[in-house]
Structures are given as structure tokens and as C-alpha cells.
N, C-alpha and C positions, 0 to 999 in steps of 0.2 A: 864529124866523126862521132860515132856512138860510143859511149863509155858507161859502164856500170861499175861503180867502185864500192866494194863492201868495206866495212870497218866494225870494230867492236868486238872481235874475237879475242881470245886469250884463254888462260888457265883459270879454272874455277873448281871449287870443292864440290863434292856431291851435295845436292840440296840447295846449291846456290843460284844465283841469276846472272843473266847477261842480256844486254840489248844489241842486237846487231842492226846496222844501218846500211842502207844502199843508196848512193847518190847517183842519179841518172842525168847524162847530158847527151845532146845531139839527137834526141828523140821527142816526139810530142807525147809526153809522159801519160797524160790522161788518156791516150788512146790504147795504152798497152795494159794487158793483164800482167800482173806481177806475181812472182812466186819465189819461194826459197827452196832450194834443194840441198842435199847433203850427201857426202860420199866418205864413208868410213873406209880404213885400210882394208884391202882385199874385198871389198864390197862394191856392187854396183851403186851408181848414183840414184838417190830415190827423192821423190817429192815430199817436201815437209809441209808447206802451206802455200795457198793461193789466194789472191784478192782481186776481185773484179775491178774494172776501170774506175768506178765511182766508189769503190769501197763497200758497196752495199753488201756484198756476199763474200764470205771467206770460207775456205775449205781446208781441213787438216788431215795429215796422216793419223791413223788411229794411235799410234805410238806416243803422239805428241798432244793429242786432244786434251784439253783442260790444263795444260802446262804452258804452252806456247801460244802467243797472239801475234797474228800479222796486222799490220796497218799501213796506211799511206797518207802522204800529204801531197796532194797534186800540185799546190802552189809552190811547193819547195822542191818538187821532183825528187821525193824521197820515199823509200819504202823501209819499214822497220820489223824486226822480229823480236819480240820480248820473250825471253825463254826463262821460265821459272822451274823450281824443283828439279834442277839438272840431274842427270844420271850419267854413269860411266858410258852407258850405251849411246848417249848423245854425242860422244866424242866423234868429230868428223871434220872435214873441210866443208863449210856452208857457202853455197853459191846464190847469187842473185840472178833471176831470170826475168827478162821482159819479152813478152810475145804477143803477137797478133796471129791468130790461127791461120796457118797456111801461107803466111806472107813474111813474117819477121820472127826471128828467134835469137835474142841477144843474151850473152852470159858475161858475168863478171869473173874476175880472176880467183875469187875464193878467199875466205878468211878462216883460220884454223880456230877451232873450239875443242878444248881439251878439258875434260871433267875427270879430276883425280884428286885424291887426298895426299 
């Protein structure tokens, strides 16, 4: 059974930091491109960051470049999203995604991140 389990969300003040984690099970983790998406209230889900299978390449949405860092540990089957200098616009449910193009597309349940004073 495939499972992606996010953790690390919560309430943080503007300018603060959070680190999201996603634990994968039931998949050959190193074969999957991993991504973080987010969905704010009333908005469509958007891609935040992607990391390739080996971790050699990462890509970010313009809105988070320079503030967020995606990383992975294939031995632990984990993917992380370090979020710094958080803004109120970063408030959303954050989802972990694992994909092999055209074949598999798995999602976690999401973790809430709220940036507010």
C-alpha cells in the first residue's frame, strides 16, 4: 500500500521558518520525482518545488525562490521542504507528491501551514 505522510505544519509568525517532512512507504522511492504542492483557500493547487530522483536538480515556483529549499533522503524515503522567511501568502495546505511521468501519481493527505501574527 502506497502512503505519503506529511508532517511539520503549524502556525508560524511572518518571517519565521518551518520544515515539512514527507515519509514515503510502499514505493521504490528513488524511482520517483518528488514535489511539494500547496492549495490556499479559494485557490487552485499550485506546484511549489520539485526534486529529481537523485536530488541533482530542483525547481521552484517564482514565489518561493530563495526562501524554500526542497531536499530528499533516498535511504530514509523522505522528502523535506525547508521554508524560511514565511509570508502570509504562504498560508495553505501543503501536499507531498510522488510521480513517475505517465505511470504513477501519488499524493499525501496534506499538512496545514498558517502564517499569521
